C-alpha positions as CSV (number, residue, x, y, z in Angstrom):
1,X,-25.3,-7.6,3.3
2,X,-21.9,-8.3,5.2
3,X,-20.2,-6.0,7.8
4,X,-17.9,-4.5,5.2
5,X,-20.8,-3.9,2.8
6,X,-22.6,-2.0,5.6
7,X,-19.8,0.4,6.1
8,X,-19.6,1.0,2.3
9,X,-23.3,1.9,2.4
10,X,-22.9,5.4,2.9
11,X,-20.8,5.7,-0.3
12,X,-23.0,4.1,-2.8
13,X,-24.4,6.0,-5.6
14,X,-28.3,5.5,-6.4
15,X,-28.6,2.3,-7.9
16,X,-25.1,0.8,-7.4
17,X,-25.2,-2.7,-6.2
18,X,-22.1,-4.3,-4.2
19,X,-21.0,-7.4,-5.6
20,X,-17.9,-8.3,-3.6
21,X,-16.3,-7.1,-0.3
22,X,-12.8,-8.2,1.1
23,X,-9.7,-7.2,3.2
24,X,-6.0,-7.2,2.2
25,X,-3.8,-9.8,3.5
26,X,-2.5,-9.0,7.0
27,X,0.9,-9.3,8.5
28,X,4.2,-8.4,7.1
29,X,4.2,-8.6,3.3
30,X,7.1,-8.6,0.8
31,X,6.8,-7.6,-2.7
32,X,9.2,-7.9,-6.0
33,X,10.6,-4.6,-5.4
34,X,12.0,-5.4,-1.9
35,X,14.6,-7.4,-3.8
36,X,16.2,-4.1,-4.4
37,X,14.8,-2.0,-1.5
38,X,16.1,-4.7,1.5
39,X,19.7,-4.4,0.6
40,X,19.4,-0.6,0.0
41,X,17.8,0.0,3.5
42,X,20.5,-2.6,5.2
43,X,23.2,-0.3,3.6
44,X,21.5,3.0,4.6
45,X,21.0,1.7,7.9
46,X,24.5,0.1,8.3
47,X,26.0,3.5,7.2
48,X,23.9,5.4,9.5
49,X,24.7,3.4,12.7
50,X,28.3,3.2,11.6
51,X,28.7,7.0,11.1
52,X,26.9,7.6,14.6
53,X,28.9,5.0,16.5
54,X,32.3,6.6,14.8
55,X,31.0,10.1,16.2
56,X,30.3,9.1,19.6
57,X,33.7,6.9,19.7
58,X,36.0,9.8,19.0
59,X,33.8,12.2,21.3
60,X,32.9,14.6,18.5
61,X,30.9,17.7,19.5
62,X,27.3,17.1,20.0
63,X,26.0,18.8,16.8
64,X,27.9,16.1,14.9
65,X,26.4,13.3,17.0
66,X,23.1,15.1,16.5
67,X,23.7,15.0,12.6
68,X,23.3,11.3,12.5
69,X,20.2,10.9,14.4
70,X,17.7,11.7,11.6
71,X,19.7,9.2,9.2
72,X,19.4,6.3,11.9
73,X,15.5,7.0,12.2
74,X,15.2,7.0,8.6
75,X,17.5,3.7,8.4
76,X,15.3,2.0,11.1
77,X,12.1,2.9,9.3
78,X,13.2,1.7,5.7
79,X,14.7,-1.6,7.1
80,X,11.9,-2.4,9.6
81,X,9.5,0.3,10.2
82,X,8.0,0.5,6.8
83,X,6.9,-3.0,6.9
84,X,5.3,-2.8,10.3
85,X,3.4,0.7,9.2
86,X,2.2,-1.3,5.8
87,X,0.9,-4.3,7.9
88,X,-0.8,-1.8,10.4
89,X,-2.4,0.4,7.2
90,X,-3.6,-2.7,5.7
91,X,-5.2,-4.1,8.8
92,X,-7.4,-0.5,8.6
93,X,-8.6,-1.1,5.0
94,X,-11.5,-2.5,3.6
95,X,-12.5,-3.1,-0.2
96,X,-15.7,-3.1,-1.9
97,X,-16.5,-3.8,-5.8
98,X,-19.8,-2.8,-7.0
99,X,-21.0,-3.1,-10.3
100,X,-19.8,0.3,-11.1
101,X,-17.1,1.1,-8.9
102,X,-13.9,-0.2,-7.1
103,X,-13.7,1.6,-3.7
104,X,-11.0,1.3,-1.0
105,X,-11.7,2.7,2.5
106,X,-8.5,3.2,4.7
107,X,-9.3,4.2,8.1
108,X,-5.8,5.5,9.0
109,X,-5.6,9.0,10.7
110,X,-9.2,9.3,9.6
111,X,-11.4,7.8,7.1
112,X,-10.3,8.2,3.4
113,X,-12.2,6.8,0.4
114,X,-10.8,6.1,-2.9
115,X,-13.2,5.0,-5.6
116,X,-12.5,4.2,-9.1
117,X,-15.2,3.9,-11.7
118,X,-14.7,0.8,-13.4
119,X,-15.7,1.8,-16.9
120,X,-13.2,5.0,-16.7
121,X,-10.4,3.2,-15.0
122,X,-7.6,3.4,-17.5
123,X,-6.3,-0.2,-17.2
124,X,-7.0,-3.2,-14.9
125,X,-3.7,-5.1,-13.7
126,X,-3.7,-8.5,-11.9
127,X,-0.6,-9.9,-10.2
128,X,-1.2,-13.1,-8.5
129,X,0.8,-14.6,-6.0
130,X,-0.5,-18.2,-4.5
131,X,-3.8,-17.6,-3.2
132,X,-3.6,-14.2,-3.0
133,X,-3.0,-11.3,-5.3
134,X,-3.3,-7.6,-6.1
135,X,-5.5,-5.8,-8.4
136,X,-4.6,-2.3,-9.5
137,X,-7.4,-0.1,-11.1
138,X,-5.2,2.8,-12.1
139,X,-1.4,3.5,-12.9
140,X,-0.2,6.4,-10.8
141,X,3.1,7.4,-11.8
142,X,5.0,10.7,-11.1
143,X,7.1,12.6,-13.5
144,X,10.1,10.8,-11.8
145,X,8.6,7.4,-12.8
146,X,7.5,6.0,-9.5
147,X,4.8,6.2,-6.9
148,X,6.4,8.5,-4.4
149,X,5.8,7.2,-0.8
150,X,4.2,4.2,-2.4
151,X,7.8,2.7,-3.0
152,X,8.0,2.5,0.9
153,X,4.5,2.0,1.5
154,X,2.1,0.6,-1.0
155,X,-0.9,0.7,1.5
156,X,-0.8,4.3,2.0
157,X,0.2,5.8,-1.5
158,X,-3.3,6.8,-2.4
159,X,-3.3,4.4,-5.2
160,X,-6.5,2.4,-6.3
161,X,-5.3,-1.3,-5.6
162,X,-6.8,-4.1,-3.8
163,X,-3.4,-5.4,-2.2
164,X,-3.5,-9.1,-1.0
165,X,-7.1,-10.2,-1.7
166,X,-8.1,-13.9,-1.9
167,X,-9.3,-15.7,-5.1
168,X,-7.7,-12.5,-7.1
169,X,-8.8,-13.9,-10.5
170,X,-12.3,-14.2,-9.7
171,X,-12.3,-10.6,-8.1
172,X,-10.7,-9.2,-11.2
173,X,-13.0,-10.9,-13.6
174,X,-15.9,-9.2,-11.6
175,X,-13.8,-5.9,-12.2
176,X,-13.5,-6.5,-15.8
177,X,-17.2,-7.1,-16.3
178,X,-18.0,-3.8,-14.5
179,X,-15.5,-2.1,-16.6
180,X,-17.3,-3.3,-19.7
181,X,-14.8,-6.2,-20.5
182,X,-15.2,-10.0,-20.6
């Protein structure tokens, strides 16, 4: 049993057997939605800095100068910070696929285990990019049609996904077998 499997040992159901373990890809990672989010974030941050610079240049009262600070902080987060937070969260995440469940253990501000019973997973989706890929075990969509904070940080949105795994097709096929498919 490898180190990752040992960490999941406490969470196994009686008779459950781990068939694969892994970690997400590390480092800064861009996704398809960044085609829209990066330009938006640059516009947001640019306007926030322009606003704050204009207010400070004309010597406006301090409440006006303070008004722009949250917008600058939000602009910095959506432009750069979200990539760093996402990379940090993925560095503290491990995955296990058993013959019954897909499990994600996130060690971000405490331990959080997300486990999906494969036979009850509403759908399995595979997205391959080169040697790595994402496997989604459920669709979490809010009433507004998005994943909430997951738009900004997929590693923290609470969804059941293996993000950036090596040999994704092989892992997907193992999950399909556990779900009663293939």
